[in-house]
N, C-alpha and C positions, 0 to 999 in steps of 0.2 A: 189346602194342598198337603198331600202326604209326602214327607221327605224321607229318603234313606239318609239318616242323619247319624254320623259317627262322631260321638263326643267322647264318652268314656272308652268306646271300643278303640279309638285312636291310640290311647295309652297302651292298651294291650298290643296293638300292632307295633307301636314304637319299641316296646320292650323286646318284641320278637324280631325287630327288622334285621338284625345282623344274620338271622337265619333265613328270612323270607325274601330278602332282595339282594341281588348281586350288583355290586358297585364296580367302579373301574378297576380298583386294586385287586378285587377278587378274581380278575382275569389276568393279573400280572403287571398291569400298567402302573408305573410309578412316575408321577408327575413332579419335577422339581428335585431339589437336592436335600431339603430339610425333612426331619422326621415328623410323622403325624402324632397326634395325641391318641390316647387309648381307643376312642371311638371314631377318630377321624371326623370330628363333628364340632360345631360351635360350643356344645355342651362340655367339651374338654376344658373349657375355661371355668374354673371353679365357681359354682354357685349359679351358673347360667342355666335356665330352663326354657323349654320350647314345648308348645301345646298346639295341637291342630284340632279344627272342626272342619269336617268335610260334608258338603251338602250336595247330594245327587238326587234327582227325581225324574223319572220318565226318560225321554230322550232329548230334553232341552235344558236341563238345569244341571251345570257342572261348575260348581264354585265352592267357596269356603273361606276360612279364617286361619291364619297362623299367627301365634302370639310368642314374642321373645322377651324373657324377663332377665335382667341382668344379675339380679340376686334376689334371695328370698327375704322380703321385708317390705317396709314402706318406702318406695322409691321417691314419692313426693317429699317426704321428711329428710331423705338422705340423697340428694340429687347426684347424678353421675356425670362426669366429664364427657362431653360429646361433641361431635362436629358433623356437618353434613357437606358432601360434595356433590355438585350437579354435574354429571357427565353430559346429559342433554335434558333439557327442562320441560319436555312435553309430558307433564304428568301432574298428579294432584297429591303431593306430599303435605299432609296436615301437620302444622306445628313447626315448619322450618325456620320462619323468621325469628322465633324466640330462641331457638337453639343457636342460630348464628349469632344473635345478640348476646346471649348470656353464657354460652358454652357449656351448657349442660341439658339433660333431659330429667323430666320429673314423673314420667309414666312408662310403663312397658312399651314396647314397639309392637304394633298390630299391622299385619299385612292382610289385604283382601282384594277385591275387585274394584274397578274405578268408581262405579255408582254406588258402592256401599261404604265409601270413606265417611260420609256423615254419620251413618248409623254406628260404624265402628268407633268414631270419635265419641258419640254420645254414650256408648257402652263404656268406653275408658273413663269418662268423667264419673259415671255411676260407680265404677270400680274404685276409683280414687277416693271419692267422697265417703264410700262405705268403710274405708279403712281407719282403724282406731287413730285418733289424733287429727284426722282431716275433716271433721264434721263441719268446722266453721270456715272452711277455706272459700275464697271468693274468686279464685282464678285457678285454672289448671290448663296445662299445654299438652293436649293429647298428641301422640305421635303416631300417624297412621299413613302407611304407604300402600301402593296399589300398582296392579298391571291390569290391562283390559282383556278379559277373558271372553269377549263378546262373540267369537266365532263358535265356540263349543257351548257357551253359556247364554241363557236368556237374560242378559245383563240388565236390560231395562225393567225386568220384573222385580229386580231388587230383592232377592230371595234371602240374603243374608240378614238375620235379626240380631237384636242386641244379646239375646240368649246364646246365639251361636258365639259371638264374641266373648261373653263372659265364661262360657263353658270351655273355650280354648285357653283362657287365662287360668281358670280354676284347675284344668287338667295338665297344666304344663309341668314337665318333668326333666330331670337330668338324664344322662346316659345316651344310649343310641337313639336316633331321630328317624322316623319314617320319612322317606323321600318320594319324589315323583308325584304321581297323581293324588295329592293329599293336601288338605287345608287350603291355603291361598294358591296352591299350584295345581289345583283339580282341573281347571279349564284352560291352562296356558299352552303355548305353542313356541317352540324355540328352533331356529334355523329350519323351519318348515316341518319339523318332527314334534312329537309330543314333549313339552317341557314339563316343568313342575318345580318342586322344592328340592334343592340340593345343598349339601354342607360338606365341609372339610376343615381340618385344622393343621397347624404346624406348632412344633415346639423348638425353640431356639436352643443352640448349644449352651452349656453353662458359662463359657467364656463371653457369651453374648447376653448373659442375664438369665437364661433359662426360662424365659417368659413363654406363655402359650397364647396363641392367636387362633381365633376360630371365625369362620365365615359361613353365613347362611344366605342362599339366593333364592329368588322367585323368578324364574327364567321364562321370558315371554318376548324374546327379541329375535333379530335375524342377521344375516351376513353371510359369510362363506365359512362354513364350519371347519375348524381344525381341531384335531385331538392330539396333543403333545407334538404339535408340528406337522402331523399328517394330514394332508388335504382331503379329508373325509367327504366334504361337501361336494367338491369337484368330482372326486372319484365315483359318488353315488349319484351325480348329475342332479343334486339338490342344492342350489345356491342362489344368492341374489344376483340379479341381472341375467340369469340363465334364460335365453329367448324362449324356451319351452315352457317357462313358468310365469305366473303372475303373482310374484311374491315381493310385496313393498319393503319387507324387512323391518316393518314397524311392530310396535308391541310394548315394549318396556322391560326394564330389569331392576328389581329391588335388591340391594346388596347390604347386608348387615355384618359389620366387622366388629369383633369384640375381643379385647386383650386384657390380661391381668397386669400388663406393664403400666407403671405409673406415668401416665402421659395426659397433659391437660389438652384443652381444646384446640390450641394452635398446632401442636404436632398431630393431634388426632385428624385434623383436616389434611395435613400433608400425607398421613397414612391412608385416609379415605381415597386421595387421588390415585394412589398406586393400585387400588383395587380395580380401577378402569383399565389399568394395563392388563390385568388378568382377563378381563372381558375381551380385550384386543387380542390376546393370545388364543383365544377360542374362535376368533374370526368375526366377533361382534363389531358392528360399525357405528353404533349409536345413531341410528337413522333419524331422519327429520321427525318422524311420529313415534319415536321411542323415548319414554320417560325413564332415564337411567340415573338413579340416585344411590349414593353410598351414605350410610349412617354408621359412624365409627364411635365407639365409646371404650372407656376404660373402667374396669371393675375395681380398680385399686382403692382399697378403703381409705387409705391415707388421703386421697383426693376428693372424696365425697363431700358434699356441702350440706350442712344441716339447714333446714328450712328457716329455723328461728334465729339464725345467727349468720353473720357475714364471715365467720372464720371457718377454716378447714377443720375437720373433726380431729385430724392429727397433723403434726408437722413432719413433712417428709419430702425429700427432694425428688422432683420429676427427672425424667431422662433427658440428657443434653441432646442438642440437635445431632451431634456426631455419633450418638449411640442408636440412632433411629434406622439406619439402613438394613440390619437384619430383620427388623420388623417390616420394612418395606418389602423385602424379598418374601416374607412370610405371607403377607397380604396378597401379594401377586399370585404366588403358588396356590394358596388355599382358595382363592376366587376362582382361578382357572379349574381347579379339580372339583369345586362345588358345582360349577356349571355342567361339567362332563358327567358328575354323578346324577345330576337331575335328569340328563338324557339317557344314561344307562338304566336307570331304575323305572322311568315312565313307561306306561303301557299304552297301547293304541286305544283310541276313544273316539266314539261317536257322539256328537252333540247336535245343537240347534241347527247349525248351518252346514253340517256334513261331518266328515270323519277325518281324524289326524292319525297317521301312523306313527308308532314308536320308531326310534333309531333301530335300524335292522342290526342287531347285535352281531350275528354270525358273519355278515359281510364286513361289518366294522372291524371285527377281530382279524379277518382275513387281510384287511388293509394294514392293521397294526403289525401283523407279522411281516407282510410284504415290505414294510419300511423299518422292520427290525426294532419295533418298540416293545414287542412282547415275543416270547418264544412259542 
């Protein structure tokens, strides 16, 4: 089968994204009170890279892969503090138990569709073994998250290959990130509109440490859409339990939270929980059939754990509990805005079982003006 397959092309699209896609802030909408980073993206956290592989073919294949790398180097040899929070466990997150047990991750994070998790995990193992110094390893814990793109995509055909995953890892870059119908967000649906990949970031004031926090989401969930408090879903007559619709609000959302603040797994878990508040602010309800997971990690070099020693690479104090609140706010704001960005950028799509329309931007802007959120 011949795919329209964007591996290297996605890097070009990503580098041009600030010119080719309009996000919420481009229309004057400012969510929250904290400042954004340079790109308002998860890659504003120094060293973080994101890569996409988008797989499209005919009228029934709409899927892909998104890879998130916390730093450039051998993650297995320098494990990163991490935690996972389960908002609702109807999902197939690979590698969760070891992260919960040991408090770190040792591979990049890969997002894809539900039935491609095993393929992505296999590719991550190949990727890890191929790195210098890992040749003799006997165990690796691949981290793979998913949402179900089975409405637009021929999900049972399992069209994601190991090469797609490896290409996403290979082509991961810093800087602006392509959003919407790309990578793991190619076939997703959010609040009954076309969802996809979204990202945002926040930078704390210097008095709060000046740390950067970024979020990337793969949106495929439902509820009653709100944008900065505006009841957009109700106003557009597109919402869960609307008698005119048959929308179960199921689907899933993967949320990746990365910060350069020195936080170990205990406080990273607390941070991850706050991201679900950001989902709530968009109107998400974590429905019965929605796998909603938050993976939070810190890139602080002082807290990385070398594979061949039980000691930290350096000695450095982690943030105290009472220093966490500014980061909690950052996670909430960035998650909320990342979801909204995924909707603003996504385009209407036809797939295996029908068509999904994008959020009607002009009508949405009229509502935002009506509620005095933009001018």
